[in-house]
C-alpha angles and dihedrals in degrees: 000000000000119000090245097047092077095026107053090172087074092062124093094027115167120271112276095030120116134200114236137169115250092240088060093056100038141024124218141232131174135196147223147207120267112222111284087209092068110078091193090068098060136061095038131127103265114097111237105204123208131166092272087068093052099092097100132056094229118055114206100143143015139211090242129040131192137197136247088255091059091052091050094049106038144048092273118117123197108240115207121233117277102044124132107245118206134186109232105172122038145098090255087073088079087083110358141040104210115215132176142168116239110224090189134038110278142171123224137220122236094269093064139070133195122219107210109203120233120226108294094024118110110211093210090056089049090053092049091051089058091046093046093047094037098130096041092048092048090059091050102038111033118091112234123223097021122137087240123023115251138176114245102232099212091052090050094045093048096046114119115230134180112263118190123191113289097255090051089051088056091049091050092048091048091047093049093046089058098040095047091046090053095049091043090054090053090048093050090051093052091047088050088055089048089055091051090048091051089049090051091048093051093047092048089054095045093047098046094046089051088052094242091157093052112107121228140047122335134209128218118250102192088233112123090208094051106022098177142008132187115287090239091062125079126221110214141158114267091232092064090073103019144055116229127197143147134222140224142235115253115230105282091211092061107089091191087069098050118016111096092002118164103175114098114246118191132208126191095273089079091076091070085085130053089235137040113212101156138031127261087222136345129245134194129251085249090060090049092054102036098040093043093231116185120245110227113192123217114273095043127110130244124198128195111243094188136009144127124273115352096344100095111087095016120130137208134185118231120238089180137047106255148146128242142218127240094270093064131067121209117211112204105190129196100260090210091062109021127039110216094218091050091047090052090053094048093051091046088053090048094048091121092053091050091051091051089051090048091050093055094246092307100332128116101259092117098189142085123221130210088244092054088050089050091053092044110113125224136179117256124195119177114300094254090054094047090055092046090052092048091050095050090048094050088054097042096046093046088059088052091045092050089057093045091051089051091052090046089056092050092049092050091051090049091052090049089051091050090052096046091046089057094044094049092046097050090046094050096247091127120058092225095180093057092043092052091046093051092045090051091048091050 
């Protein structure tokens, strides 16, 4: 079978371009990890690049550095500046093949390879080929079913790629440097706007749930995150007017608990949104009975007791009746005293305070408990005012959310444009020389 029969993107290349296997335009070298037990190997001046450093296109520094003694006594090879670095073993290979150019000499860990360009091959162009054909190359290169995704070396080395003349490679790389920088700057600006909108949303929630727009005298709370509230409000522990409990995870090996289940069961990922309208998974009635899972009616609040990143301390309000796992707490408030929607907004506004509680006042505990939630104090106006605040916040935050969703769509379109621009350039679909000439003339 010809190289183009199963790779239609290699057809209709510009005149003068060739198709060559990667192993014919570059040689390869890998890396290794010097012994962590030898202090003399670490803390030197040589960047030791691993997948965690591959978040930029130009590598000038790394998180870890090694010494010349480490290079001399381990599997590390010094890679001269100007190579194409590639991640060959990492979970990120599920969707992306990270590539970069090292502007300084580096060493690599065992999850990396360097493609050393042969004469006539431009390393930047080679890196852009990998980026531009990312999805196609993932299908060909990445081993399936492995514990950790990895690139199969022979598949990579024998992959045919489009190779224009050297001067055209340089022109493509220069053009893409400029175009990707322009698009990246637009993405950065929109992400900065996203950050400002997030701050605005959070401040609106904090101020409204603290009664900052309520006229009249205020009383100190002693809470650094909500220093004062209107004197007409009370400041009480949640547990005074609510019951708080967490759930469990039915044994996964017991099919009677899961197979054919119809009752929504929630894990802590649900708190990444304001509302919960569907189950993470579904359990059976037998699981509800035998595992003593709590029933949480719609309109009540769940809070993540544990979780990575931002999850711990986040809250969501249920739109469905559901049960929960051990990493969530359900707060069943007395509806005559606390409105569930209002409580959700208060806890959302007090996220920083909940995180401090979960960290043990600056320690390393890293978890909330139901008891701590019960002791956590919240401001309580009269029920009608709670409902009014919740309704206003729902409306105001949705306006901010609409703006953020619009920005997200714009960012996604820009990233798609970036990807398609690279693909079109490395496949010769863009006459880069003419474009650059016209832009210089303009």
